[in-house]
C-alpha positions, 0 to 999 in steps of 0.5 A, spaced: 500 500 500 505 504 501 508 503 494 502 505 491 501 511 495 508 513 493 507 512 486 501 516 486 504 522 489 510 522 484 505 522 478 501 527 481 507 532 482 510 530 475 503 531 472 503 538 475 510 540 473 509 538 465 507 545 463 512 549 466 519 550 463 525 553 466 530 556 461 537 558 464 541 563 461 549 563 461 553 570 463 559 571 459 563 568 464 559 561 464 555 562 470 548 560 469 542 564 471 535 564 472 531 570 470 523 571 470 521 574 463 514 577 464 510 577 458 508 584 455 500 586 456 495 584 451 494 590 448 501 592 446 504 591 440 511 588 439 516 592 435 518 590 428 524 585 429 529 585 424 534 580 423 540 579 419 540 574 413 547 570 412 551 575 408 550 581 412 544 584 409 539 586 414 532 582 413 526 586 411 522 589 416 514 590 417 513 597 419 506 600 422 503 606 418 498 611 421 495 617 417 492 623 421 487 627 417 490 634 415 484 637 411 476 637 411 476 631 406 480 627 410 477 629 417 471 624 415 475 618 415 479 619 421 486 616 423 488 610 417 492 605 419 497 601 414 503 598 413 510 598 409 515 592 408 522 596 408 526 591 404 532 594 406 534 596 399 531 602 398 524 599 396 518 597 400 511 594 399 506 599 401 499 597 404 493 601 407 485 600 407 481 606 406 474 607 405 473 600 405 478 599 399 485 596 400 490 600 396 497 596 395 503 599 392 510 601 393 515 606 396 522 608 393 527 612 396 529 618 392 536 617 388 542 621 392 538 622 398 537 615 402 532 618 407 527 621 403 522 617 399 516 617 395 510 612 396 504 610 391 498 605 392 492 604 388 486 600 389 482 595 384 476 600 384 481 606 382 482 610 388 489 612 388 494 615 393 501 619 393 506 620 399 512 623 400 516 621 406 523 622 410 526 616 414 529 618 421 532 611 421 530 605 417 525 603 422 521 610 423 519 616 419 514 621 417 511 624 411 504 627 407 499 623 403 494 625 398 488 621 396 485 622 389 479 624 392 483 630 395 484 627 402 490 629 405 494 626 411 500 626 415 504 620 415 508 616 421 512 610 419 514 605 425 513 603 432 510 607 437 
């Protein structure tokens, strides 16, 4: 009977630990440390992560884009969100949703100025937009956009 109780106790303890993971970290001197890593709050968005591909070039970065109204035509729609994927080659892919339509296009850096660029996008129903922007870093920038209906916006590129 005592062996059965011992076995049952071991099974209960081991089943309670099956969902736990302990991942040690090593310091530069080789010493093992254990540290608590809290999760971010559910409402936060993690910034875009950029890696390095073999060969030393930076990997593409997907960046959020927010457009804030700057004229009366744009005020009716409010803030617009979208994204741009910076290919780290002077080119990017631009997407934004506006008045129920998805506009897709490209962003390109202006020659002789690696910070300035233009972006254009078009929807299947014929709506189009044009933007001019300047990047502070490869991951953050600002500019202005105008739509074919006359709406004008201030554009912010990158994480909060």
